[in-house]
Backbone of each chain as nested JSON, in Angstrom:
{
  "chains": [
    {"id": "A", "residues": [
      {"number": 1, "name": "MET", "atoms": {"N": [41.483, 156.429, -4.315], "CA": [40.099, 156.82, -4.009], "C": [39.149, 156.089, -4.938]}},
      {"number": 2, "name": "ILE", "atoms": {"N": [38.01, 155.685, -4.403], "CA": [36.98, 155.032, -5.213], "C": [36.169, 156.12, -5.926]}},
      {"number": 3, "name": "TYR", "atoms": {"N": [36.022, 155.961, -7.226], "CA": [35.346, 156.979, -8.034], "C": [33.914, 156.571, -8.366]}},
      {"number": 4, "name": "PRO", "atoms": {"N": [33.099, 157.554, -8.772], "CA": [31.749, 157.229, -9.246], "C": [31.805, 156.191, -10.366]}},
      {"number": 5, "name": "THR", "atoms": {"N": [30.822, 155.302, -10.351], "CA": [30.616, 154.12, -11.222], "C": [31.413, 152.904, -10.739]}},
      {"number": 6, "name": "GLN", "atoms": {"N": [32.406, 153.083, -9.847], "CA": [33.144, 151.923, -9.342], "C": [32.342, 151.219, -8.24]}},
      {"number": 7, "name": "HIS", "atoms": {"N": [32.606, 149.928, -8.084], "CA": [31.96, 149.143, -7.037], "C": [32.401, 149.658, -5.655]}},
      {"number": 8, "name": "ALA", "atoms": {"N": [31.451, 149.788, -4.748], "CA": [31.79, 150.206, -3.378], "C": [32.289, 148.981, -2.607]}},
      {"number": 9, "name": "PRO", "atoms": {"N": [33.549, 148.985, -2.167], "CA": [34.069, 147.816, -1.455], "C": [33.244, 147.497, -0.21]}},
      {"number": 10, "name": "ASP", "atoms": {"N": [32.951, 146.221, -0.023], "CA": [32.215, 145.812, 1.17], "C": [33.127, 145.974, 2.394]}},
      {"number": 11, "name": "PHE", "atoms": {"N": [32.524, 146.184, 3.537], "CA": [33.326, 146.286, 4.766], "C": [32.492, 145.848, 5.941]}},
      {"number": 12, "name": "GLU", "atoms": {"N": [33.188, 145.539, 7.016], "CA": [32.539, 145.192, 8.284], "C": [33.255, 145.97, 9.372]}},
      {"number": 13, "name": "ALA", "atoms": {"N": [32.505, 146.576, 10.268], "CA": [33.129, 147.37, 11.328], "C": [32.286, 147.33, 12.592]}},
      {"number": 14, "name": "GLU", "atoms": {"N": [32.961, 147.434, 13.717], "CA": [32.254, 147.676, 14.978], "C": [31.747, 149.104, 14.957]}},
      {"number": 15, "name": "ALA", "atoms": {"N": [30.613, 149.309, 15.581], "CA": [30.055, 150.66, 15.593], "C": [29.327, 150.91, 16.899]}},
      {"number": 16, "name": "TYR", "atoms": {"N": [29.186, 152.185, 17.191], "CA": [28.363, 152.609, 18.331], "C": [27.058, 153.156, 17.773]}},
      {"number": 17, "name": "GLN", "atoms": {"N": [25.936, 152.661, 18.285], "CA": [24.641, 153.173, 17.822], "C": [23.62, 153.089, 18.956]}},
      {"number": 18, "name": "ASN", "atoms": {"N": [23.04, 154.216, 19.296], "CA": [21.976, 154.284, 20.304], "C": [22.321, 153.528, 21.589]}},
      {"number": 19, "name": "GLY", "atoms": {"N": [23.521, 153.76, 22.098], "CA": [23.908, 153.181, 23.38], "C": [24.47, 151.781, 23.303]}},
      {"number": 20, "name": "LYS", "atoms": {"N": [24.503, 151.222, 22.095], "CA": [24.967, 149.829, 21.972], "C": [26.162, 149.712, 21.048]}},
      {"number": 21, "name": "LYS", "atoms": {"N": [26.929, 148.629, 21.256], "CA": [27.998, 148.272, 20.327], "C": [27.415, 147.279, 19.334]}},
      {"number": 22, "name": "VAL", "atoms": {"N": [27.505, 147.606, 18.062], "CA": [26.909, 146.759, 17.023], "C": [27.961, 146.5, 15.934]}},
      {"number": 23, "name": "THR", "atoms": {"N": [27.663, 145.531, 15.072], "CA": [28.527, 145.277, 13.913], "C": [27.776, 145.718, 12.662]}},
      {"number": 24, "name": "ILE", "atoms": {"N": [28.439, 146.515, 11.844], "CA": [27.819, 147.04, 10.625], "C": [28.552, 146.47, 9.417]}},
      {"number": 25, "name": "ARG", "atoms": {"N": [27.777, 145.919, 8.484], "CA": [28.346, 145.449, 7.209], "C": [27.638, 146.181, 6.082]}},
      {"number": 26, "name": "LEU", "atoms": {"N": [28.426, 146.633, 5.112], "CA": [27.795, 147.33, 3.982], "C": [26.787, 146.424, 3.293]}},
      {"number": 27, "name": "LYS", "atoms": {"N": [27.102, 145.139, 3.206], "CA": [26.208, 144.237, 2.469], "C": [24.849, 144.038, 3.155]}},
      {"number": 28, "name": "ASP", "atoms": {"N": [24.74, 144.455, 4.413], "CA": [23.43, 144.414, 5.073], "C": [22.462, 145.438, 4.491]}},
      {"number": 29, "name": "PHE", "atoms": {"N": [22.974, 146.352, 3.69], "CA": [22.125, 147.422, 3.143], "C": [21.944, 147.279, 1.639]}},
      {"number": 30, "name": "GLN", "atoms": {"N": [21.902, 146.036, 1.149], "CA": [21.607, 145.801, -0.269], "C": [20.264, 146.446, -0.605]}},
      {"number": 31, "name": "ASN", "atoms": {"N": [20.186, 147.009, -1.795], "CA": [18.965, 147.661, -2.29], "C": [18.593, 148.915, -1.506]}},
      {"number": 32, "name": "GLN", "atoms": {"N": [19.548, 149.464, -0.798], "CA": [19.326, 150.76, -0.14], "C": [20.482, 151.689, -0.488]}},
      {"number": 33, "name": "ARG", "atoms": {"N": [20.146, 152.945, -0.701], "CA": [21.217, 153.921, -0.957], "C": [21.902, 154.231, 0.376]}},
      {"number": 34, "name": "VAL", "atoms": {"N": [23.213, 154.354, 0.343], "CA": [23.985, 154.57, 1.573], "C": [24.811, 155.846, 1.444]}},
      {"number": 35, "name": "LEU", "atoms": {"N": [24.763, 156.662, 2.48], "CA": [25.651, 157.811, 2.587], "C": [26.753, 157.433, 3.575]}},
      {"number": 36, "name": "LEU", "atoms": {"N": [27.964, 157.291, 3.073], "CA": [29.094, 156.909, 3.918], "C": [29.982, 158.125, 4.061]}},
      {"number": 37, "name": "PHE", "atoms": {"N": [30.082, 158.632, 5.288], "CA": [30.961, 159.797, 5.417], "C": [32.05, 159.582, 6.459]}},
      {"number": 38, "name": "PHE", "atoms": {"N": [33.257, 159.877, 6.021], "CA": [34.445, 159.764, 6.864], "C": [34.694, 161.103, 7.548]}},
      {"number": 39, "name": "TYR", "atoms": {"N": [35.1, 161.046, 8.801], "CA": [35.526, 162.266, 9.482], "C": [36.804, 161.964, 10.252]}},
      {"number": 40, "name": "ALA", "atoms": {"N": [37.526, 163.021, 10.587], "CA": [38.875, 162.843, 11.124], "C": [38.845, 162.228, 12.527]}},
      {"number": 41, "name": "SER", "atoms": {"N": [38.13, 162.861, 13.428], "CA": [38.166, 162.43, 14.827], "C": [36.911, 162.845, 15.561]}},
      {"number": 42, "name": "ASP", "atoms": {"N": [36.532, 162.032, 16.526], "CA": [35.473, 162.424, 17.454], "C": [35.901, 163.732, 18.137]}},
      {"number": 43, "name": "PHE", "atoms": {"N": [34.944, 164.503, 18.56], "CA": [35.175, 165.761, 19.294], "C": [35.762, 166.869, 18.422]}},
      {"number": 44, "name": "THR", "atoms": {"N": [35.795, 166.65, 17.11], "CA": [36.164, 167.74, 16.205], "C": [34.931, 168.042, 15.354]}},
      {"number": 45, "name": "PHE", "atoms": {"N": [34.958, 169.123, 14.636], "CA": [33.782, 169.436, 13.825], "C": [33.74, 168.507, 12.619]}},
      {"number": 46, "name": "VAL", "atoms": {"N": [32.519, 168.033, 12.323], "CA": [32.348, 167.039, 11.263], "C": [32.033, 167.762, 9.959]}}
    ]},
    {"id": "B", "residues": [
      {"number": 1, "name": "MET", "atoms": {"N": [25.78, 166.893, 9.396], "CA": [25.071, 165.649, 9.086], "C": [24.009, 165.342, 10.157]}},
      {"number": 2, "name": "ALA", "atoms": {"N": [24.397, 165.559, 11.413], "CA": [23.483, 165.23, 12.51], "C": [22.158, 165.968, 12.366]}},
      {"number": 3, "name": "ALA", "atoms": {"N": [22.233, 167.25, 11.99], "CA": [21.031, 168.081, 11.89], "C": [20.133, 167.642, 10.73]}},
      {"number": 4, "name": "GLN", "atoms": {"N": [20.686, 166.937, 9.765], "CA": [19.924, 166.551, 8.572], "C": [19.577, 165.066, 8.556]}},
      {"number": 5, "name": "GLU", "atoms": {"N": [19.731, 164.388, 9.692], "CA": [19.486, 162.938, 9.726], "C": [18.089, 162.585, 9.207]}},
      {"number": 6, "name": "GLU", "atoms": {"N": [17.101, 163.372, 9.626], "CA": [15.715, 163.103, 9.214], "C": [15.543, 163.274, 7.707]}},
      {"number": 7, "name": "THR", "atoms": {"N": [16.218, 164.27, 7.134], "CA": [16.145, 164.491, 5.682], "C": [16.654, 163.266, 4.935]}},
      {"number": 8, "name": "PHE", "atoms": {"N": [17.783, 162.732, 5.386], "CA": [18.337, 161.536, 4.738], "C": [17.389, 160.346, 4.884]}},
      {"number": 9, "name": "GLN", "atoms": {"N": [16.768, 160.216, 6.054], "CA": [15.794, 159.134, 6.257], "C": [14.646, 159.251, 5.272]}},
      {"number": 10, "name": "LYS", "atoms": {"N": [14.136, 160.475, 5.093], "CA": [12.997, 160.693, 4.183], "C": [13.375, 160.369, 2.748]}},
      {"number": 11, "name": "LEU", "atoms": {"N": [14.649, 160.554, 2.405], "CA": [15.118, 160.241, 1.05], "C": [15.459, 158.755, 0.913]}},
      {"number": 12, "name": "GLY", "atoms": {"N": [15.237, 157.986, 1.972], "CA": [15.49, 156.549, 1.929], "C": [16.959, 156.192, 1.984]}},
      {"number": 13, "name": "VAL", "atoms": {"N": [17.748, 157.066, 2.579], "CA": [19.2, 156.87, 2.597], "C": [19.644, 156.386, 3.977]}},
      {"number": 14, "name": "ILE", "atoms": {"N": [20.476, 155.351, 3.99], "CA": [21.108, 154.869, 5.22], "C": [22.366, 155.696, 5.452]}},
      {"number": 15, "name": "THR", "atoms": {"N": [22.48, 156.329, 6.606], "CA": [23.665, 157.135, 6.912], "C": [24.629, 156.339, 7.784]}},
      {"number": 16, "name": "LEU", "atoms": {"N": [25.891, 156.296, 7.369], "CA": [26.944, 155.648, 8.154], "C": [28.091, 156.642, 8.321]}},
      {"number": 17, "name": "ALA", "atoms": {"N": [28.433, 156.958, 9.579], "CA": [29.572, 157.829, 9.856], "C": [30.739, 156.946, 10.262]}},
      {"number": 18, "name": "ILE", "atoms": {"N": [31.944, 157.303, 9.855], "CA": [33.089, 156.443, 10.145], "C": [34.342, 157.281, 10.401]}},
      {"number": 19, "name": "SER", "atoms": {"N": [35.086, 156.887, 11.43], "CA": [36.391, 157.494, 11.696], "C": [37.31, 156.393, 12.22]}},
      {"number": 20, "name": "THR", "atoms": {"N": [38.57, 156.728, 12.405], "CA": [39.524, 155.729, 12.9], "C": [39.521, 155.649, 14.437]}},
      {"number": 21, "name": "ASP", "atoms": {"N": [38.604, 156.385, 15.076], "CA": [38.482, 156.285, 16.533], "C": [37.924, 154.916, 16.941]}},
      {"number": 22, "name": "SER", "atoms": {"N": [38.136, 154.561, 18.21], "CA": [37.574, 153.314, 18.748], "C": [36.079, 153.473, 19.036]}},
      {"number": 23, "name": "VAL", "atoms": {"N": [35.375, 152.362, 19.211], "CA": [33.956, 152.447, 19.609], "C": [33.819, 153.065, 20.998]}},
      {"number": 24, "name": "TYR", "atoms": {"N": [34.872, 152.942, 21.811], "CA": [34.828, 153.52, 23.16], "C": [34.845, 155.047, 23.07]}},
      {"number": 25, "name": "SER", "atoms": {"N": [35.684, 155.549, 22.178], "CA": [35.698, 156.99, 21.928], "C": [34.35, 157.444, 21.357]}},
      {"number": 26, "name": "HIS", "atoms": {"N": [33.836, 156.653, 20.403], "CA": [32.526, 156.988, 19.803], "C": [31.446, 157.092, 20.885]}},
      {"number": 27, "name": "LYS", "atoms": {"N": [31.493, 156.167, 21.838], "CA": [30.456, 156.139, 22.895], "C": [30.498, 157.437, 23.702]}},
      {"number": 28, "name": "VAL", "atoms": {"N": [31.691, 157.809, 24.143], "CA": [31.817, 159.006, 24.984], "C": [31.477, 160.259, 24.157]}},
      {"number": 29, "name": "PHE", "atoms": {"N": [31.916, 160.25, 22.906], "CA": [31.581, 161.366, 22.005], "C": [30.063, 161.505, 21.872]}},
      {"number": 30, "name": "ALA", "atoms": {"N": [29.4, 160.374, 21.617], "CA": [27.949, 160.397, 21.415], "C": [27.21, 160.802, 22.694]}},
      {"number": 31, "name": "GLU", "atoms": {"N": [27.804, 160.508, 23.848], "CA": [27.141, 160.836, 25.114], "C": [27.373, 162.275, 25.556]}},
      {"number": 32, "name": "THR", "atoms": {"N": [28.467, 162.872, 25.062], "CA": [28.833, 164.18, 25.615], "C": [28.714, 165.348, 24.632]}},
      {"number": 33, "name": "SER", "atoms": {"N": [28.911, 165.081, 23.346], "CA": [28.882, 166.195, 22.391], "C": [27.442, 166.638, 22.141]}},
      {"number": 34, "name": "PRO", "atoms": {"N": [27.167, 167.944, 22.242], "CA": [25.787, 168.414, 22.044], "C": [25.194, 167.993, 20.698]}},
      {"number": 35, "name": "SER", "atoms": {"N": [25.996, 168.021, 19.621], "CA": [25.445, 167.638, 18.315], "C": [25.381, 166.118, 18.184]}},
      {"number": 36, "name": "ALA", "atoms": {"N": [26.398, 165.419, 18.689], "CA": [26.422, 163.958, 18.546], "C": [25.351, 163.283, 19.389]}},
      {"number": 37, "name": "ARG", "atoms": {"N": [24.91, 163.959, 20.46], "CA": [23.882, 163.36, 21.331], "C": [22.575, 163.099, 20.602]}},
      {"number": 38, "name": "THR", "atoms": {"N": [22.337, 163.836, 19.518], "CA": [21.065, 163.703, 18.799], "C": [21.129, 162.632, 17.703]}},
      {"number": 39, "name": "ILE", "atoms": {"N": [22.297, 162.043, 17.488], "CA": [22.509, 161.144, 16.357], "C": [21.932, 159.752, 16.628]}},
      {"number": 40, "name": "HIS", "atoms": {"N": [21.246, 159.215, 15.604], "CA": [20.774, 157.827, 15.692], "C": [21.524, 156.911, 14.74]}},
      {"number": 41, "name": "TYR", "atoms": {"N": [22.195, 157.49, 13.732], "CA": [22.93, 156.631, 12.81], "C": [24.207, 156.109, 13.484]}},
      {"number": 42, "name": "PRO", "atoms": {"N": [24.713, 154.971, 13.008], "CA": [25.879, 154.378, 13.669], "C": [27.166, 155.141, 13.407]}},
      {"number": 43, "name": "LEU", "atoms": {"N": [28.039, 155.132, 14.409], "CA": [29.4, 155.676, 14.274], "C": [30.328, 154.475, 14.155]}},
      {"number": 44, "name": "LEU", "atoms": {"N": [30.858, 154.249, 12.973], "CA": [31.69, 153.077, 12.719], "C": [33.134, 153.34, 13.122]}},
      {"number": 45, "name": "SER", "atoms": {"N": [33.771, 152.296, 13.63], "CA": [35.165, 152.395, 14.049], "C": [36.06, 151.672, 13.045]}},
      {"number": 46, "name": "ASP", "atoms": {"N": [36.916, 152.443, 12.396], "CA": [37.88, 151.867, 11.446], "C": [39.255, 151.868, 12.107]}},
      {"number": 47, "name": "ARG", "atoms": {"N": [39.336, 151.134, 13.208], "CA": [40.537, 151.204, 14.023], "C": [41.758, 150.627, 13.311]}},
      {"number": 48, "name": "SER", "atoms": {"N": [41.541, 149.662, 12.416], "CA": [42.658, 149.085, 11.656], "C": [43.023, 149.943, 10.438]}},
      {"number": 49, "name": "HIS", "atoms": {"N": [42.242, 150.969, 10.171], "CA": [42.438, 151.869, 9.025], "C": [42.159, 151.184, 7.688]}},
      {"number": 50, "name": "SER", "atoms": {"N": [41.693, 149.949, 7.72], "CA": [41.572, 149.191, 6.468], "C": [40.469, 149.743, 5.567]}},
      {"number": 51, "name": "ILE", "atoms": {"N": [39.388, 150.232, 6.151], "CA": [38.285, 150.74, 5.323], "C": [38.688, 152.084, 4.705]}},
      {"number": 52, "name": "SER", "atoms": {"N": [39.292, 152.943, 5.514], "CA": [39.765, 154.233, 4.981], "C": [40.784, 154.016, 3.868]}},
      {"number": 53, "name": "TYR", "atoms": {"N": [41.648, 153.004, 4.064], "CA": [42.65, 152.696, 3.049], "C": [41.984, 152.183, 1.771]}},
      {"number": 54, "name": "GLN", "atoms": {"N": [41.04, 151.26, 1.941], "CA": [40.345, 150.669, 0.791], "C": [39.609, 151.727, -0.032]}},
      {"number": 55, "name": "TYR", "atoms": {"N": [39.047, 152.694, 0.656], "CA": [38.318, 153.756, -0.052], "C": [39.252, 154.871, -0.519]}},
      {"number": 56, "name": "GLY", "atoms": {"N": [40.528, 154.756, -0.174], "CA": [41.517, 155.718, -0.667], "C": [41.465, 157.063, 0.033]}},
      {"number": 57, "name": "VAL", "atoms": {"N": [41.013, 157.091, 1.284], "CA": [40.862, 158.374, 1.982], "C": [41.644, 158.43, 3.297]}},
      {"number": 58, "name": "LEU", "atoms": {"N": [42.613, 157.502, 3.438], "CA": [43.414, 157.465, 4.676], "C": [44.566, 158.457, 4.597]}},
      {"number": 59, "name": "ARG", "atoms": {"N": [44.749, 159.239, 5.645], "CA": [45.961, 160.053, 5.781], "C": [46.886, 159.235, 6.677]}},
      {"number": 60, "name": "ALA", "atoms": {"N": [47.673, 158.37, 6.031], "CA": [48.425, 157.341, 6.761], "C": [49.382, 157.951, 7.774]}},
      {"number": 61, "name": "GLU", "atoms": {"N": [49.95, 159.113, 7.45], "CA": [50.939, 159.716, 8.344], "C": [50.294, 160.201, 9.641]}},
      {"number": 62, "name": "LEU", "atoms": {"N": [48.98, 160.432, 9.615], "CA": [48.27, 160.912, 10.798], "C": [47.356, 159.852, 11.411]}},
      {"number": 63, "name": "GLY", "atoms": {"N": [47.102, 158.789, 10.67], "CA": [46.217, 157.734, 11.18], "C": [44.757, 158.129, 11.183]}},
      {"number": 64, "name": "ILE", "atoms": {"N": [44.409, 159.128, 10.387], "CA": [43.011, 159.577, 10.32], "C": [42.555, 159.62, 8.864]}},
      {"number": 65, "name": "ALA", "atoms": {"N": [41.244, 159.772, 8.679], "CA": [40.692, 159.826, 7.323], "C": [40.451, 161.27, 6.915]}},
      {"number": 66, "name": "TYR", "atoms": {"N": [40.523, 161.495, 5.628], "CA": [40.081, 162.781, 5.083], "C": [38.586, 162.952, 5.334]}},
      {"number": 67, "name": "ARG", "atoms": {"N": [38.131, 164.186, 5.265], "CA": [36.699, 164.452, 5.333], "C": [36.105, 164.074, 3.965]}},
      {"number": 68, "name": "ALA", "atoms": {"N": [35.823, 162.796, 3.814], "CA": [35.387, 162.25, 2.53], "C": [33.921, 161.845, 2.603]}},
      {"number": 69, "name": "THR", "atoms": {"N": [33.214, 162.001, 1.508], "CA": [31.795, 161.64, 1.451], "C": [31.544, 160.773, 0.231]}},
      {"number": 70, "name": "PHE", "atoms": {"N": [30.851, 159.655, 0.428], "CA": [30.479, 158.77, -0.673], "C": [28.973, 158.55, -0.643]}},
      {"number": 71, "name": "ILE", "atoms": {"N": [28.35, 158.659, -1.814], "CA": [26.97, 158.21, -1.971], "C": [27.047, 156.889, -2.73]}},
      {"number": 72, "name": "ILE", "atoms": {"N": [26.471, 155.846, -2.145], "CA": [26.539, 154.486, -2.701], "C": [25.134, 154.077, -3.139]}},
      {"number": 73, "name": "SER", "atoms": {"N": [25.012, 153.615, -4.387], "CA": [23.705, 153.289, -4.964], "C": [23.134, 152.016, -4.337]}},
      {"number": 74, "name": "PRO", "atoms": {"N": [21.834, 151.76, -4.55], "CA": [21.237, 150.536, -3.996], "C": [21.929, 149.252, -4.476]}},
      {"number": 75, "name": "ASN", "atoms": {"N": [22.571, 149.261, -5.644], "CA": [23.339, 148.072, -6.055], "C": [24.842, 148.229, -5.765]}},
      {"number": 76, "name": "HIS", "atoms": {"N": [25.132, 149.146, -4.873], "CA": [26.459, 149.326, -4.276], "C": [27.565, 149.724, -5.256]}},
      {"number": 77, "name": "LYS", "atoms": {"N": [27.179, 150.611, -6.149], "CA": [28.174, 151.332, -6.939], "C": [28.302, 152.735, -6.332]}},
      {"number": 78, "name": "VAL", "atoms": {"N": [29.53, 153.25, -6.329], "CA": [29.709, 154.626, -5.861], "C": [29.099, 155.57, -6.889]}},
      {"number": 79, "name": "GLN", "atoms": {"N": [28.266, 156.503, -6.426], "CA": [27.636, 157.472, -7.335], "C": [28.239, 158.866, -7.175]}},
      {"number": 80, "name": "TYR", "atoms": {"N": [28.792, 159.126, -6.013], "CA": [29.359, 160.454, -5.713], "C": [30.495, 160.254, -4.734]}},
      {"number": 81, "name": "ALA", "atoms": {"N": [31.581, 160.969, -4.947], "CA": [32.722, 160.905, -4.025], "C": [33.296, 162.303, -3.895]}},
      {"number": 82, "name": "SER", "atoms": {"N": [33.588, 162.734, -2.676], "CA": [34.224, 164.044, -2.522], "C": [35.187, 164.051, -1.345]}},
      {"number": 83, "name": "LEU", "atoms": {"N": [36.188, 164.885, -1.47], "CA": [37.155, 165.121, -0.4], "C": [37.156, 166.61, -0.096]}},
      {"number": 84, "name": "TYR", "atoms": {"N": [37.037, 166.947, 1.17], "CA": [37.135, 168.354, 1.566], "C": [38.537, 168.636, 2.093]}},
      {"number": 85, "name": "PRO", "atoms": {"N": [38.934, 169.892, 2.034], "CA": [40.165, 170.254, 2.73], "C": [39.96, 170.033, 4.235]}},
      {"number": 86, "name": "PRO", "atoms": {"N": [40.97, 169.575, 4.942], "CA": [40.809, 169.34, 6.379], "C": [40.328, 170.582, 7.134]}},
      {"number": 87, "name": "GLU", "atoms": {"N": [40.6, 171.748, 6.573], "CA": [40.284, 172.999, 7.289], "C": [38.807, 173.414, 7.166]}},
      {"number": 88, "name": "VAL", "atoms": {"N": [38.075, 172.804, 6.228], "CA": [36.726, 173.299, 5.914], "C": [35.69, 172.194, 6.095]}},
      {"number": 89, "name": "GLY", "atoms": {"N": [34.603, 172.533, 6.76], "CA": [33.515, 171.577, 6.967], "C": [32.666, 171.399, 5.719]}},
      {"number": 90, "name": "ARG", "atoms": {"N": [31.855, 170.332, 5.751], "CA": [31.055, 169.96, 4.582], "C": [29.859, 170.882, 4.362]}},
      {"number": 91, "name": "ASN", "atoms": {"N": [29.425, 170.975, 3.102], "CA": [28.146, 171.593, 2.765], "C": [27.124, 170.474, 2.597]}},
      {"number": 92, "name": "VAL", "atoms": {"N": [26.388, 170.195, 3.674], "CA": [25.482, 169.043, 3.662], "C": [24.325, 169.258, 2.693]}},
      {"number": 93, "name": "SER", "atoms": {"N": [23.922, 170.514, 2.492], "CA": [22.799, 170.757, 1.576], "C": [23.16, 170.36, 0.147]}},
      {"number": 94, "name": "GLU", "atoms": {"N": [24.418, 170.451, -0.245], "CA": [24.827, 169.996, -1.576], "C": [24.728, 168.469, -1.677]}},
      {"number": 95, "name": "ILE", "atoms": {"N": [25.085, 167.77, -0.617], "CA": [24.982, 166.303, -0.629], "C": [23.509, 165.893, -0.766]}},
      {"number": 96, "name": "ILE", "atoms": {"N": [22.621, 166.604, -0.067], "CA": [21.183, 166.339, -0.181], "C": [20.727, 166.607, -1.615]}},
      {"number": 97, "name": "ARG", "atoms": {"N": [21.198, 167.702, -2.226], "CA": [20.829, 168.035, -3.602], "C": [21.265, 166.943, -4.58]}},
      {"number": 98, "name": "VAL", "atoms": {"N": [22.455, 166.405, -4.373], "CA": [22.949, 165.343, -5.258], "C": [22.05, 164.105, -5.137]}},
      {"number": 99, "name": "ILE", "atoms": {"N": [21.672, 163.743, -3.915], "CA": [20.79, 162.582, -3.726], "C": [19.438, 162.845, -4.389]}},
      {"number": 100, "name": "GLN", "atoms": {"N": [18.899, 164.042, -4.199], "CA": [17.623, 164.391, -4.844], "C": [17.76, 164.319, -6.363]}},
      {"number": 101, "name": "GLY", "atoms": {"N": [18.888, 164.769, -6.891], "CA": [19.137, 164.726, -8.332], "C": [19.229, 163.301, -8.85]}},
      {"number": 102, "name": "LEU", "atoms": {"N": [19.886, 162.422, -8.097], "CA": [19.991, 161.011, -8.487], "C": [18.61, 160.366, -8.522]}},
      {"number": 103, "name": "ILE", "atoms": {"N": [17.794, 160.655, -7.515], "CA": [16.442, 160.086, -7.455], "C": [15.595, 160.657, -8.601]}},
      {"number": 104, "name": "TYR", "atoms": {"N": [15.745, 161.948, -8.88], "CA": [14.999, 162.586, -9.976], "C": [15.356, 161.949, -11.321]}},
      {"number": 105, "name": "GLU", "atoms": {"N": [16.656, 161.73, -11.548], "CA": [17.095, 161.116, -12.808], "C": [16.553, 159.7, -12.932]}},
      {"number": 106, "name": "GLU", "atoms": {"N": [16.565, 158.957, -11.821], "CA": [16.069, 157.57, -11.841], "C": [14.59, 157.508, -12.185]}},
      {"number": 107, "name": "THR", "atoms": {"N": [13.825, 158.455, -11.665], "CA": [12.371, 158.37, -11.834], "C": [11.897, 159.031, -13.13]}},
      {"number": 108, "name": "THR", "atoms": {"N": [12.638, 159.984, -13.669], "CA": [12.185, 160.702, -14.87], "C": [13.038, 160.39, -16.099]}},
      {"number": 109, "name": "GLY", "atoms": {"N": [14.253, 159.915, -15.911], "CA": [15.161, 159.701, -17.034], "C": [15.75, 160.996, -17.57]}},
      {"number": 110, "name": "LEU", "atoms": {"N": [15.41, 162.117, -16.924], "CA": [15.904, 163.418, -17.39], "C": [17.266, 163.732, -16.779]}},
      {"number": 111, "name": "GLY", "atoms": {"N": [18.067, 164.507, -17.529], "CA": [19.349, 164.969, -17.015], "C": [19.132, 166.023, -15.937]}},
      {"number": 112, "name": "VAL", "atoms": {"N": [20.087, 166.12, -15.043], "CA": [19.989, 167.05, -13.909], "C": [21.047, 168.136, -14.086]}},
      {"number": 113, "name": "PRO", "atoms": {"N": [20.612, 169.333, -14.471], "CA": [21.602, 170.367, -14.8], "C": [22.246, 171.02, -13.575]}},
      {"number": 114, "name": "ALA", "atoms": {"N": [23.258, 171.825, -13.859], "CA": [23.929, 172.6, -12.816], "C": [22.913, 173.447, -12.054]}},
      {"number": 115, "name": "TYR", "atoms": {"N": [23.085, 173.536, -10.772], "CA": [22.239, 174.349, -9.876], "C": [20.792, 173.86, -9.818]}},
      {"number": 116, "name": "TRP", "atoms": {"N": [20.533, 172.657, -10.398], "CA": [19.185, 172.095, -10.309], "C": [18.781, 171.938, -8.845]}},
      {"number": 117, "name": "LYS", "atoms": {"N": [17.482, 172.2, -8.588], "CA": [16.916, 171.938, -7.269], "C": [15.561, 171.271, -7.466]}},
      {"number": 118, "name": "PRO", "atoms": {"N": [15.055, 170.523, -6.488], "CA": [13.731, 169.907, -6.634], "C": [12.697, 170.956, -7.008]}},
      {"number": 119, "name": "GLY", "atoms": {"N": [11.816, 170.608, -7.938], "CA": [10.812, 171.554, -8.435], "C": [11.198, 172.102, -9.798]}},
      {"number": 120, "name": "MET", "atoms": {"N": [12.494, 172.093, -10.107], "CA": [12.951, 172.535, -11.423], "C": [12.865, 171.364, -12.402]}},
      {"number": 121, "name": "THR", "atoms": {"N": [12.766, 171.684, -13.708], "CA": [12.685, 170.619, -14.698], "C": [14.082, 170.153, -15.087]}},
      {"number": 122, "name": "GLY", "atoms": {"N": [14.142, 168.917, -15.548], "CA": [15.399, 168.343, -16.006], "C": [15.575, 168.572, -17.493]}},
      {"number": 123, "name": "ILE", "atoms": {"N": [16.597, 167.919, -18.045], "CA": [16.961, 168.105, -19.448], "C": [16.819, 166.774, -20.183]}},
      {"number": 124, "name": "LEU", "atoms": {"N": [16.206, 166.826, -21.389], "CA": [16.133, 165.626, -22.222], "C": [17.535, 165.255, -22.679]}},
      {"number": 125, "name": "LYS", "atoms": {"N": [17.841, 163.956, -22.578], "CA": [19.211, 163.536, -22.84], "C": [19.416, 163.004, -24.263]}},
      {"number": 126, "name": "ASP", "atoms": {"N": [18.308, 162.97, -25.077], "CA": [18.441, 162.421, -26.427], "C": [19.465, 163.209, -27.247]}},
      {"number": 127, "name": "PHE", "atoms": {"N": [20.22, 162.495, -28.091], "CA": [21.289, 163.128, -28.864], "C": [20.771, 164.259, -29.754]}},
      {"number": 128, "name": "LYS", "atoms": {"N": [19.524, 164.14, -30.206], "CA": [19.002, 165.17, -31.116], "C": [18.863, 166.529, -30.43]}},
      {"number": 129, "name": "PHE", "atoms": {"N": [18.867, 166.531, -29.096], "CA": [18.742, 167.81, -28.384], "C": [20.108, 168.446, -28.091]}},
      {"number": 130, "name": "VAL", "atoms": {"N": [21.179, 167.744, -28.427], "CA": [22.511, 168.302, -28.158], "C": [22.66, 169.628, -28.903]}},
      {"number": 131, "name": "GLY", "atoms": {"N": [23.084, 170.658, -28.21], "CA": [23.242, 171.972, -28.818], "C": [21.969, 172.796, -28.821]}},
      {"number": 132, "name": "LYS", "atoms": {"N": [20.847, 172.206, -28.354], "CA": [19.569, 172.935, -28.408], "C": [19.007, 173.27, -27.031]}},
      {"number": 133, "name": "VAL", "atoms": {"N": [19.657, 172.808, -25.98], "CA": [19.158, 173.162, -24.634], "C": [20.248, 173.897, -23.849]}}
    ]}
  ]
}
């Protein structure tokens, strides 16, 4: 697990957003705080 | 998280949700689930499990991720990390409080004590105050 003060590993992923398929890269959000939350599965409670 | 999307926006936070589901599953989920229908933030697909693995939150035997939450600073250091038991949902108001506390510390230089909430004062961090607050 990545702990506080450690570098957040960069990643690239396909994503669904507002009806479209997009590509999301963590590095696209330089100088912005990011909330990254993992959940188990769609259709389950988050 | 969905219900608090606007709160995160106001705090200047980019929200990214991620699971090991495909984007096709994400699409149908976003179109059909009453709570997911309101979401504007992206649902990321970690179909190769590589991101969950890299962040150390993969349950490899099940092919899914733990209910993990990371707050990442503007210079991309992890500031907060948590894992919930699979049986229990998140307390989103605590995540909001942590972000508010981080912003408060950045702008005032004051320490953020236990149970701190916006509107409360912080703590001077100088060594001379140790044992006095």
